[in-house]
ROVEXKOL-237332 format. One record per residue (C-alpha): x negated, y, z; residue in three letters. Coordinates in steps of 0.25 Angstrom, whole numbers, padded with zeros to 4 digits, always signed. Each point is the difference from the previous one (the first is absolute). Example, Ala and Ser with C-alpha at 12.3 -4.5 7.8 and 13.67 -1.06 7.14 Angstrom:
BEGIN
-0049-0018+0031Ala;-0006+0014-0002Ser;
//
This chain:
BEGIN
-0100+0060-0049Unk;-0003-0013+0008Unk;+0011-0004+0010Unk;-0002-0010+0012Unk;+0005-0014+0000Unk;-0001-0012+0010Unk;-0003-0014-0004Unk;+0006-0012+0006Unk;-0003-0014-0003Unk;+0010-0011+0000Unk;-0001-0015-0001Unk;+0014+0000-0007Unk;-0004+0010-0011Unk;-0003-0006-0013Unk;-0003+0013-0007Unk;-0004+0014+0003Unk;+0012+0009+0004Unk;+0001+0015+0002Unk;+0012+0006+0009Unk;+0003+0014+0003Unk;+0008+0001+0013Unk;+0010+0011+0003Unk;-0009+0007+0010Unk;-0010+0002-0012Unk;-0010-0012+0004Unk;-0006-0007-0012Unk;-0003-0014+0003Unk;-0007-0011-0008Unk;+0002-0014+0003Unk;-0011-0009-0004Unk;-0001-0016-0001Unk;-0009-0005+0011Unk;-0011-0003-0010Unk;+0001+0012-0009Unk;-0012+0010-0001Unk;+0002+0013+0007Unk;-0003+0008-0013Unk;+0013-0006-0006Unk;+0008+0009+0009Unk;-0007+0012-0005Unk;+0002-0005-0015Unk;+0015-0002+0003Unk;+0001+0014+0006Unk;-0007+0006-0012Unk;+0009-0007-0010Unk;+0013+0003+0007Unk;-0004+0015+0004Unk;+0012+0006-0009Unk;+0010-0009+0007Unk;-0006+0002+0014Unk;+0000+0015-0002Unk;+0015+0000-0004Unk;+0004-0009+0012Unk;-0008+0010+0009Unk;+0008+0011-0006Unk;+0013-0008+0003Unk;-0005-0003+0014Unk;-0002+0015+0002Unk;+0014+0004-0005Unk;+0005-0011+0009Unk;-0006+0006+0012Unk;+0005+0013-0003Unk;+0014-0006-0001Unk;-0001-0006+0014Unk;-0006+0013+0006Unk;+0012+0008-0006Unk;+0009-0008+0010Unk;-0005+0009+0011Unk;+0005-0004+0014Unk;+0010-0010-0006Unk;+0001-0015-0004Unk;+0009-0006-0010Unk;+0010-0011+0005Unk;+0009-0008-0010Unk;+0002+0012-0009Unk;+0002+0010+0012Unk;-0010+0009+0007Unk;-0004+0000+0015Unk;-0006+0012+0006Unk;-0012-0003+0009Unk;-0001+0007+0014Unk;-0012-0002+0008Unk;+0001-0003+0015Unk;-0013+0000+0008Unk;+0000-0012+0010Unk;+0009-0008-0008Unk;-0005-0014-0004Unk;+0011-0005-0009Unk;+0007+0006-0012Unk;+0015+0001+0002Unk;+0011+0005-0009Unk;+0012+0009+0004Unk;+0009+0003-0012Unk;-0009+0006-0011Unk;-0012+0003+0009Unk;-0012-0010+0003Unk;-0006+0003+0013Unk;-0015-0004+0000Unk;-0012+0000+0009Unk;-0011+0011-0001Unk;-0013-0002-0008Unk;+0000-0010-0011Unk;+0014-0005+0001Unk;-0001-0009-0012Unk;-0002-0013+0008Unk;+0012+0003+0008Unk;+0009+0004-0012Unk;-0005-0013-0007Unk;+0004-0008+0012Unk;+0014+0007+0000Unk;+0002-0003-0015Unk;-0004-0015+0002Unk;+0011-0001+0011Unk;+0010+0007-0009Unk;-0004-0009-0012Unk;+0005-0013+0007Unk;+0014+0006+0003Unk;+0001+0005-0014Unk;-0005-0012-0007Unk;+0006-0012+0007Unk;+0015+0004-0002Unk;-0002+0003-0014Unk;-0007-0014-0002Unk;+0011-0007+0008Unk;+0010+0006-0010Unk;-0008-0003-0012Unk;-0002-0015+0004Unk;+0014-0001+0004Unk;+0004+0004-0014Unk;-0010-0009-0006Unk;+0003-0012+0009Unk;-0014-0001+0004Unk;-0008+0000+0013Unk;-0013+0006+0005Unk;-0009-0005+0010Unk;-0006+0012+0006Unk;-0003+0015-0002Unk;-0013+0007+0002Unk;-0002+0015-0001Unk;-0014+0003-0006Unk;-0008+0011-0006Unk;-0005-0007-0012Unk;-0009+0009-0009Unk;+0006-0004-0013Unk;+0012-0008+0002Unk;+0014+0005+0004Unk;+0006-0014+0004Unk;-0002-0014-0002Unk;+0007-0014+0002Unk;-0008-0013+0003Unk;+0004-0014-0004Unk;+0004-0002+0014Unk;+0010+0012+0000Unk;-0009+0009+0008Unk;+0003+0014-0004Unk;-0009+0012+0001Unk;+0003+0015-0002Unk;-0008+0012+0000Unk;+0004+0011+0011Unk;-0004+0011-0010Unk;+0013-0003-0008Unk;+0007+0008+0010Unk;-0008+0012-0006Unk;+0008-0002-0013Unk;+0014+0002-0004Unk;+0010-0010+0005Unk;+0003-0006-0013Unk;-0015-0004-0001Unk;+0001-0007+0013Unk;+0013-0007-0005Unk;-0007-0004-0013Unk;-0012-0006+0007Unk;+0008-0008+0010Unk;+0009-0006-0011Unk;-0012-0003-0008Unk;-0006-0008+0011Unk;+0013-0007+0003Unk;+0002-0004-0014Unk;-0014-0007+0001Unk;+0007-0010+0010Unk;+0007-0005-0012Unk;-0011+0002-0011Unk;-0014+0001+0006Unk;-0005+0006-0013Unk;+0003+0012-0010Unk;+0006-0009-0011Unk;+0012+0005-0008Unk;+0010-0007+0009Unk;-0006+0008+0012Unk;+0002+0013-0006Unk;+0014-0004-0005Unk;+0004-0003+0015Unk;-0006+0013+0005Unk;+0008+0008-0011Unk;+0013-0007+0004Unk;-0001+0005+0014Unk;-0008+0013-0003Unk;+0004+0005-0014Unk;-0008+0012+0001Unk;-0013-0006+0006Unk;-0009+0006-0011Unk;+0002+0014+0005Unk;-0006-0003+0014Unk;-0010-0010-0006Unk;-0005+0012-0009Unk;+0000+0010+0012Unk;-0008-0009+0008Unk;-0010-0002-0011Unk;-0001+0015-0002Unk;+0000+0004+0014Unk;-0005-0011+0009Unk;-0013+0006+0002Unk;+0007+0012+0007Unk;+0006-0009+0011Unk;-0010+0003+0011Unk;-0001+0008+0012Unk;
//
């Protein structure tokens, strides 16, 4: 049975690339000068893989739907209470009071505000222990990256890390802080990270297995 897919052309693409997004969208990225039929050929060739990924995406959506009127927060759970007329999400104890209608934009804005308060103290502690300094901190919503560190010391972290257990956030912060010493993934980088986070492999593996579930 055929399934739908979208085609996007990219000046940066050097080859045909097929992606199955968590929401179940199949996207084919074509180099600017590639022929349209190359998209259909790639989809036909990768059909078994695409079908497996679509099944995984469906299971992912079921896991997210199973949350019901709750959202995860650093390993805990917050209950959502709708209050018509409210414009901002606000937390009281383990309850997150949210606007009526589609509350996701307000909830995301709340998570973004909380993310800075959760990330910066952890980053300050890590940098203090490493004897390094950063230039700035940005809270973003990267689609595939959880954190980054530039050559200038500009740090960026994904707010969706707050949907993960606390040790996952700690791991990502330390990972990026260690890049201020070694801007690569060389053995010396991993040795430095292990020196400060001996069990880093566990949250790293958790993020690889469950990262796609970190959405509202």
